[in-house]
C-alpha positions as CSV (number, residue, x, y, z in Angstrom):
1,X,-88.6,39.6,-85.5
2,X,-86.3,37.5,-83.3
3,X,-87.6,34.4,-85.1
4,X,-86.6,35.9,-88.5
5,X,-83.2,36.9,-87.1
6,X,-82.6,33.5,-85.6
7,X,-83.4,31.7,-88.8
8,X,-81.5,34.1,-91.0
9,X,-78.4,33.9,-88.7
10,X,-78.5,30.1,-88.9
11,X,-79.0,30.1,-92.6
12,X,-76.1,32.5,-93.2
13,X,-73.7,30.8,-90.7
14,X,-74.2,27.4,-92.3
15,X,-74.2,28.7,-95.8
16,X,-70.6,30.0,-95.3
17,X,-69.4,27.0,-93.4
18,X,-67.6,23.9,-94.8
19,X,-69.4,22.4,-97.7
20,X,-70.9,25.7,-98.7
21,X,-73.3,24.4,-101.2
22,X,-76.8,23.8,-100.1
23,X,-77.3,21.2,-102.9
24,X,-79.7,23.5,-104.6
25,X,-79.8,26.8,-106.3
26,X,-82.8,29.1,-105.8
27,X,-83.2,31.3,-108.8
28,X,-84.1,35.0,-108.8
29,X,-87.5,33.9,-110.1
30,X,-88.1,31.8,-107.0
31,X,-87.6,34.8,-104.8
32,X,-89.8,36.9,-107.2
33,X,-92.6,34.2,-106.8
34,X,-92.3,34.6,-103.0
35,X,-92.8,38.3,-103.2
36,X,-95.7,37.9,-105.7
37,X,-97.4,35.5,-103.3
38,X,-97.3,38.1,-100.5
39,X,-98.9,40.7,-102.9
40,X,-101.6,38.2,-103.9
41,X,-102.3,37.4,-100.2
42,X,-102.7,41.1,-99.5
43,X,-105.0,41.5,-102.6
44,X,-107.2,38.7,-101.3
45,X,-108.4,40.9,-98.4
46,X,-112.2,41.2,-98.5
47,X,-112.8,42.7,-95.0
48,X,-111.0,45.2,-92.9
49,X,-109.1,43.4,-90.2
50,X,-110.5,46.0,-87.8
51,X,-114.0,44.7,-88.6
52,X,-112.9,41.3,-87.3
53,X,-111.2,42.3,-84.0
54,X,-113.4,40.1,-82.0
55,X,-112.1,37.1,-84.0
56,X,-108.5,37.8,-83.4
57,X,-106.4,35.0,-81.9
58,X,-102.8,34.3,-81.0
59,X,-102.0,31.1,-83.0
60,X,-98.7,30.6,-81.3
61,X,-96.3,31.0,-84.1
62,X,-93.4,28.7,-83.1
63,X,-90.8,31.4,-82.5
64,X,-89.4,29.7,-79.4
65,X,-88.3,26.6,-81.3
66,X,-85.5,28.5,-83.0
67,X,-84.6,31.5,-80.8
68,X,-81.0,31.3,-79.7
69,X,-80.5,27.9,-81.3
70,X,-78.0,27.0,-84.0
71,X,-80.1,25.7,-86.8
72,X,-78.2,23.7,-89.5
73,X,-78.9,24.7,-93.1
74,X,-80.9,21.5,-93.6
75,X,-83.1,22.5,-90.7
76,X,-83.7,26.0,-92.1
77,X,-84.6,24.6,-95.5
78,X,-86.9,22.1,-93.8
79,X,-88.7,24.8,-91.9
80,X,-89.1,26.9,-95.0
81,X,-90.5,23.9,-96.9
82,X,-92.9,23.0,-94.1
83,X,-94.2,26.6,-93.8
84,X,-94.9,26.8,-97.5
85,X,-96.4,23.3,-97.6
86,X,-98.7,23.9,-94.7
87,X,-99.8,27.3,-96.1
88,X,-100.5,25.6,-99.5
89,X,-102.6,22.9,-97.8
90,X,-104.5,25.5,-95.7
91,X,-105.3,27.5,-98.8
92,X,-106.1,24.5,-100.9
93,X,-109.0,23.3,-98.7
94,X,-112.4,23.0,-100.1
95,X,-113.8,25.8,-97.9
96,X,-111.2,28.4,-98.8
97,X,-112.6,28.9,-102.3
98,X,-115.8,30.3,-100.9
99,X,-113.8,32.9,-98.8
100,X,-111.7,34.5,-101.5
101,X,-111.6,35.4,-105.2
102,X,-110.9,32.2,-106.9
103,X,-108.5,33.7,-109.5
104,X,-106.3,35.2,-106.8
105,X,-106.5,32.0,-104.7
106,X,-105.5,29.9,-107.7
107,X,-102.6,32.2,-108.5
108,X,-101.4,32.1,-104.9
109,X,-101.7,28.3,-104.7
110,X,-99.8,27.9,-108.0
111,X,-97.0,30.2,-106.7
112,X,-96.7,28.2,-103.4
113,X,-96.6,25.0,-105.4
114,X,-93.8,26.4,-107.6
115,X,-91.8,27.4,-104.5
116,X,-92.3,23.9,-103.0
117,X,-91.0,22.3,-106.2
118,X,-88.0,24.6,-106.2
119,X,-87.2,23.7,-102.6
120,X,-87.6,19.9,-103.1
121,X,-84.0,19.3,-104.3
122,X,-82.8,21.2,-101.2
123,X,-84.4,18.8,-98.7
124,X,-82.1,16.2,-97.1
125,X,-83.6,12.7,-96.7
126,X,-82.3,11.9,-93.2
127,X,-84.3,13.7,-90.6
128,X,-82.6,14.5,-87.4
129,X,-84.5,14.9,-84.1
130,X,-84.3,18.7,-84.0
131,X,-85.4,19.0,-87.6
132,X,-88.4,16.8,-86.9
133,X,-89.3,18.8,-83.8
134,X,-89.2,22.1,-85.8
135,X,-91.4,20.5,-88.5
136,X,-93.8,19.3,-85.9
137,X,-94.0,22.8,-84.3
138,X,-94.9,24.3,-87.7
139,X,-97.5,21.6,-88.2
140,X,-99.1,22.2,-84.8
141,X,-99.2,25.9,-85.6
142,X,-101.2,25.2,-88.8
143,X,-103.3,22.6,-87.1
144,X,-104.4,25.3,-84.7
145,X,-105.3,27.5,-87.6
146,X,-107.4,24.7,-89.1
147,X,-109.1,24.1,-85.8
148,X,-109.9,27.8,-85.4
149,X,-111.5,27.9,-88.8
150,X,-113.6,24.9,-88.0
151,X,-114.7,26.4,-84.6
152,X,-115.6,29.6,-86.4
153,X,-117.5,27.7,-89.0
154,X,-115.3,29.1,-91.7
155,X,-116.8,32.6,-91.3
156,X,-115.6,35.5,-93.4
157,X,-114.0,37.1,-90.3
158,X,-112.2,33.8,-89.5
159,X,-110.7,33.6,-93.0
160,X,-109.7,37.3,-92.8
161,X,-108.0,36.6,-89.4
162,X,-106.2,33.6,-91.0
163,X,-105.2,35.7,-94.0
164,X,-103.6,38.2,-91.8
165,X,-101.9,35.5,-89.7
166,X,-100.4,33.5,-92.6
167,X,-98.7,36.7,-93.7
168,X,-96.2,35.9,-90.9
169,X,-94.9,32.5,-92.3
170,X,-95.1,33.7,-95.9
171,X,-93.1,36.9,-95.1
172,X,-90.6,34.9,-93.2
173,X,-90.1,32.3,-95.9
174,X,-89.8,35.0,-98.6
175,X,-87.2,36.9,-96.5
176,X,-85.2,33.8,-95.8
177,X,-85.3,32.7,-99.5
178,X,-84.0,36.1,-100.5
179,X,-81.1,35.7,-98.0
180,X,-80.5,32.1,-99.3
181,X,-80.4,33.4,-102.9
182,X,-78.0,36.2,-101.9
183,X,-75.8,33.7,-100.0
184,X,-75.7,31.4,-103.1
185,X,-74.7,34.3,-105.3
186,X,-72.0,35.5,-102.9
187,X,-70.6,31.9,-102.7
188,X,-70.5,31.6,-106.4
189,X,-68.5,34.8,-106.8
190,X,-65.9,34.0,-104.2
């Protein structure tokens, strides 16, 4: 929760600062797609997480990278984009189609792809050191998930553990996108 608060604070602080435009406008539909993606991820559950307790693992969600720091708006957008992109790549692997209902998986991947396209205009070309470090932390987090799946030979319980785990970055990204959309609406009315 501290991670969500830190990112939200940074996003709001920099949204109201000088140069209040983020260079992009996330529509209400973009936020709706994020919520729909979470519902789809929940619907993809095939096993009870309690059945797979022996497969649980702490993947080291990169909370410490942003706690107490002052992220710039470009950094917050970059982290959002990286989380969505890495989630898309994870779910778009060849082995994932065997783990879940293909219709739900296709819908989720389509939704993630749409969100990534919506965020593309928001990305800034120049990459500063802290933004790069945040992106690398997110990538390492997802690399750990890929490695875990490989070690568990892509078992059903491994995929269920991963499904539960990726709820964290998807929930965070949806929450931040909602706040970003609210900030843009507030800025437009002032």
